[in-house]
N, C-alpha and C positions, 0 to 999 in steps of 0.2 A: 618279184620285182626285177625288172631288167637291169642289167649293168649300166651304170652311168660312166661314160668315158670323158675324162677332162679334155677340154679344147686344146688343140695343139697350138704352138706359137704361130704357125702359119694361119690357122683359123682365126686366132685373136687379132693378128695383124690385118687380115682381110676384113674382119668386122670393124676394126678401128679406122681403116682407111676410107670407109664410105663417108662421103660428105653429104649431109642432109641440106635441103634447100633453105630451111629456116629453123628456128628454135621455138619451143613452146613458150607462148606468152599468155597473159590473162585473157586474150581475145581470140586465140586461134586453136583451141583444143581439138575441135573436130578435124580441122585440116592437118594438125600435127599427128593425130591418131591415124588418120588415113595414110599419112606418109610413113609412120614408123611400124605399123602393124605388118604390112607386107614384107618389110625388111626382116622383122623378127620371125615371120613364118618361113620365108625363103631360107633363112640361116638356121632353121630348127631351134629357135630360141624362145618361141612364143609360149611353150609349156612352162617356162619359169615364171612368166608374168600372169598366165591364166590359171595357174595352180595345177595343171595336169602332170607336171614333173615335180613331185613333192619331195621335200627333204627327207632322205632316209635316216634311219637311226644312226647315231654316231658310233655305236658298237654293235657287234654281232657275236652270237654264240658259235663256237667252233668245237667240234669233238676233239678230245685229247687223243694222243697216239697210244692208247692203251687197249689191251685185249680184254680188259675187264668190262663186262656189260654194264656195270653200275658206275662206270667212270664219269666223273663230272665233266661238264663242258667248260671251256675257258672263254672268257670274254676278251675280244680283241677289237682293235679299231676297224671300222667299216670303210674299205677303200671307196665305196660308192658315196659315202658321206663327204669325204674330203674333195672328191671330184665335183660333187654337187655344189658345195660351198664355193669352190673356185669358179665354176661356171656361172653360178648365180651372181657372184660379185662382178663378173665380167659383164653380164647382161645389165646389171644395175649401173655400171659405169657407162655403158652405151646409152642408156636412157638419160642419165644425168648429163651426158655430153650434148644432148639435144634440148636442154632446158635453159631458158633465158634467165638472167639475173632476177627479173621481176617475178618469176615463178618459183624461185628457190625457197621462199617461205613455206611452200607446200611439199617440200621434199622431206618425207618422214619414213620411218621404218628401217629395218636392217636387211630386208630381202628385196629382190626386184619385184616380187608380188606385192609386198607392203607399199613400196614406192608407187607402183602402178595404181593401186587402189587409192592412195592418198591423192594422186593427181586426178583420178576419176571423180573422187568426192568433191574436189575443189572446182573442177571445170566441166564435168559432164552435164549434158543438157537437161537432165531430168529434174533439176532444181528450179522451182518456180521463182525463188528469190534471185537467182542469177538472171532470169528473164526480166524480172521486175527492175533490177538494178540497171541492166543494159538499156531497157526501154526508157527509164527515167533519165539516164545519162544522155541518151540521144535526144529526147524531148527537150531537155534543158541545155543542150549544147550551145555555147557561146564562144566566140573568138576571144582569146585572152589578149590583153593589151600588148604583150611582148611576143605574140605568136604570128608567124607568117601565114599567108593564105594557104600555102602548100601544106604546112603542118596542121592547120585547122581542118582542111579537107581530108587529110590522111586520118586524123583522129575520128572524124565523123564516119569515114569509110570503115575504120576498124570496128566501131560500134555496130554498124550495119552488117558487116561481115560476121561478127560474133553472134548477132541475132539470127542471121541466116544459118549459121553453124548449129544452132539449137532448134532449127525448124521454124523460126519466126522471121521469115524474110521481109525486108522493108521494100516497099515499092519505090522505084527510082524517083518518081515524081514527088513522093512524100519525103524522101531523103533530100532532094533539091530544095523543097520548101523549108525543111528544118534547118538546112545549112544556111540558106539565105536569111532566115529570121535570126540567126545567131551571129551575123556579121556585125562587127563592132563600130564601124563608122561609115561616113558618106563616101570615103575614098573607094569603096567597092561597089558603088551604085552602077557602074558600067557592067558589072557582072549580072545585074538584075535584068538587063534588057536583052 
């Protein structure tokens, strides 16, 4: 196993100073992943989330300073372990800093890999239940009584974007039809023409 070197203060500051365009929300996993993966790759951090940089043993065996061939080996702390724990906590902190409050219920695990997998399970496109939920929400979308037109349109667009994000793009004309059918009163009749 190669030596693991703890990130320097300068590296940590560099990682932390990067400002991401947006945070992970329940509707933008694909966009979020597209944004954060290159950052992790560029900064040699991806191995902590994809499992290629695995946690080393907390201890190692070291030979004693004895000329006796049968001398026992001593157990001592593994410096690679403490560096890995520190680096992994740093990567986990970077990921958490890109998560919206609405996505925090899906923050689980003690390592950055655990966190990555919990977010993937919650939002990745391979779940048909996610597709069903999003399609149902879009098909049943209605403007709420206290909702502005702008907020309503944004909500509809978020559902459409989330569907596109999982490979189920909504045609623009279908989105327009669904949005119009969900308008709440006659005051928006002008939008229909």
